[in-house]
Kinemage of the C-alpha trace (Angstrom):
@kinemage 1
@onewidth
@group {chain A} dominant
@subgroup {mainchain}
@vectorlist {calphas} color= white
{ca met a 1} P 132.053 -152.285 143.054
{ca asp a 2} L 131.749 -148.505 142.926
{ca asp a 3} L 132.700 -146.862 139.680
{ca asn a 4} L 133.434 -143.185 139.217
{ca ile a 5} L 133.944 -140.476 136.629
{ca thr a 6} L 136.502 -137.951 137.823
{ca ile a 7} L 137.038 -134.380 136.657
{ca ile a 8} L 140.840 -134.152 136.519
{ca glu a 9} L 141.292 -130.511 135.490
{ca gly a 10} L 139.363 -127.308 134.895
{ca pro a 11} L 137.135 -125.218 137.110
{ca pro a 12} L 134.544 -126.766 139.431
{ca pro a 13} L 131.410 -127.880 137.583
{ca thr a 14} L 128.327 -125.748 137.539
{ca phe a 15} L 124.994 -127.333 138.371
{ca glu a 16} L 121.615 -126.389 136.940
{ca ala a 17} L 118.287 -126.975 138.622
{ca ile a 18} L 116.122 -129.520 136.818
{ca his a 19} L 112.798 -128.402 135.332
{ca glu a 20} L 112.044 -131.289 132.927
{ca asp a 21} L 109.265 -133.646 134.077
{ca trp a 22} L 111.128 -136.826 133.106
{ca ala a 23} L 114.185 -135.829 135.179
{ca leu a 24} L 112.088 -135.007 138.235
{ca gly a 25} L 111.041 -138.676 138.207
{ca leu a 26} L 114.665 -139.529 139.064
{ca asn a 27} L 114.125 -137.962 142.467
{ca glu a 28} L 112.330 -140.907 144.028
{ca ser a 29} L 113.885 -141.203 147.459
{ca pro a 30} L 112.726 -141.421 151.078
{ca glu a 31} L 114.861 -138.379 151.902
{ca leu a 32} L 114.884 -134.816 150.601
{ca thr a 33} L 117.136 -134.717 147.538
{ca his a 34} L 117.801 -132.388 144.656
{ca val a 35} L 118.347 -133.509 141.049
{ca val a 36} L 120.673 -131.264 139.076
{ca ser a 37} L 122.395 -131.420 135.724
{ca thr a 38} L 125.881 -130.468 134.594
{ca lys a 39} L 127.624 -130.238 131.226
{ca leu a 40} L 131.234 -131.365 130.893
{ca arg a 41} L 133.624 -131.339 127.980
{ca thr a 42} L 135.292 -134.693 127.335
{ca phe a 43} L 137.383 -136.540 124.781
{ca asn a 44} L 135.527 -139.851 125.033
{ca gly a 45} L 131.856 -139.211 125.823
{ca pro a 46} L 130.480 -142.487 124.449
{ca ala a 47} L 132.843 -144.543 126.641
{ca leu a 48} L 131.821 -142.555 129.737
{ca val a 49} L 128.113 -143.015 128.952
{ca glu a 50} L 128.749 -146.742 128.414
{ca arg a 51} L 130.414 -146.892 131.823
{ca cys a 52} L 127.325 -145.295 133.358
{ca his a 53} L 124.963 -147.626 131.498
{ca arg a 54} L 126.992 -150.652 132.590
{ca ala a 55} L 126.753 -149.542 136.249
{ca phe a 56} L 123.006 -148.848 135.907
{ca his a 57} L 122.418 -152.244 134.264
{ca asn a 58} L 124.328 -153.996 137.046
{ca gln a 59} L 122.441 -151.930 139.670
{ca gln a 60} L 125.758 -150.535 140.903
{ca pro a 61} L 126.367 -146.914 141.984
{ca ile a 62} L 128.451 -144.584 139.852
{ca his a 63} L 129.572 -141.135 141.011
{ca leu a 64} L 130.930 -137.910 139.629
{ca ile a 65} L 134.074 -136.908 141.610
{ca phe a 66} L 134.828 -133.194 141.445
{ca arg a 67} L 136.412 -130.309 143.332
{ca thr a 68} L 134.156 -127.720 144.991
{ca pro a 69} L 134.840 -124.015 144.470
{ca glu a 70} L 136.609 -124.112 147.855
{ca gly a 71} L 138.955 -126.838 146.564
{ca phe a 72} L 137.500 -129.774 148.533
{ca glu a 73} L 136.853 -133.100 146.855
{ca ser a 74} L 133.181 -133.990 146.602
{ca gln a 75} L 131.059 -136.575 144.846
{ca ala a 76} L 127.489 -137.061 143.720
{ca pro a 77} L 125.644 -140.120 142.410
{ca ile a 78} L 125.024 -140.080 138.655
{ca leu a 79} L 121.390 -140.789 137.781
{ca ala a 80} L 121.489 -140.405 134.006
{ca ala a 81} L 124.081 -139.676 131.301
{ca arg a 82} L 124.105 -138.609 127.674
{ca thr a 83} L 126.772 -137.447 125.246
{ca val a 84} L 126.340 -134.942 122.431
{ca glu a 85} L 128.593 -133.494 119.771
{ca val a 86} L 128.961 -129.694 119.875
{ca glu a 87} L 131.170 -127.362 117.906
{ca glu a 88} L 133.849 -127.477 120.609
{ca gly a 89} L 133.886 -131.325 120.669
{ca gln a 90} L 132.121 -133.931 122.783
{ca met a 91} L 129.970 -132.888 125.702
{ca leu a 92} L 128.896 -135.165 128.541
{ca leu a 93} L 125.527 -134.318 130.099
{ca leu a 94} L 125.040 -135.737 133.609
{ca trp a 95} L 122.052 -135.693 135.957
{ca leu a 96} L 123.117 -135.997 139.597
{ca arg a 97} L 121.503 -136.321 143.019
{ca phe a 98} L 122.461 -134.218 146.024
{ca ser a 99} L 120.883 -134.713 149.445
{ca gly a 100} L 119.251 -131.665 151.025
{ca asp a 101} L 122.191 -130.984 153.375
{ca glu a 102} L 124.783 -131.308 150.543
{ca val a 103} L 123.371 -128.419 148.538
{ca asp a 104} L 125.203 -125.693 150.420
{ca phe a 105} L 126.674 -124.153 147.280
{ca glu a 106} L 124.878 -122.013 144.751
{ca leu a 107} L 123.271 -123.832 141.847
{ca gly a 108} L 124.354 -122.016 138.717
{ca val a 109} L 123.226 -121.810 135.134
{ca asp a 110} L 126.694 -121.066 133.743
{ca asp a 111} L 127.573 -122.957 130.587
{ca glu a 112} L 131.303 -122.922 131.330
{ca leu a 113} L 132.948 -125.719 129.330
{ca gly a 114} L 136.421 -125.958 130.843
{ca his a 115} L 136.338 -129.534 132.151
{ca asp a 116} L 138.392 -132.510 131.103
{ca leu a 117} L 137.419 -135.956 132.391
{ca asp a 118} L 139.568 -138.960 133.170
{ca asp a 119} L 137.863 -141.763 131.262
{ca asp a 120} L 140.669 -144.246 131.928
{ca asp a 121} L 140.592 -144.190 135.747
{ca pro a 122} L 137.610 -146.185 137.025
{ca ser a 123} L 138.903 -145.936 140.614
{ca gly a 124} L 138.126 -142.231 140.809
{ca leu a 125} L 141.596 -141.347 142.082
{ca met a 126} L 142.829 -138.001 140.984
């Protein structure tokens, strides 16, 4: 069963190119893919990370569902997840995979923190 984490409000996420060696190891695939990271503000980071870990443990896919800057719904597989406490609250750090043809938007390094996540809707419906 697919599980998702959905951004329910705020601007589209920004994605950062990965430069850490450990994260580049997530890019094992027979096709050309790009591993990126994003930072999202949330109210329940540990529960979202637990949802990711449960999917990983069960070898099930889990995706981030988000709106593109053009307003279209998009999704990307989550490869790794971590939560941290920052001054503004809880922050969810996600590492995602995009195929070569999906990366048609600019990868940014903006640390915009205006996202709220729906941690109660495992269906991914907005």
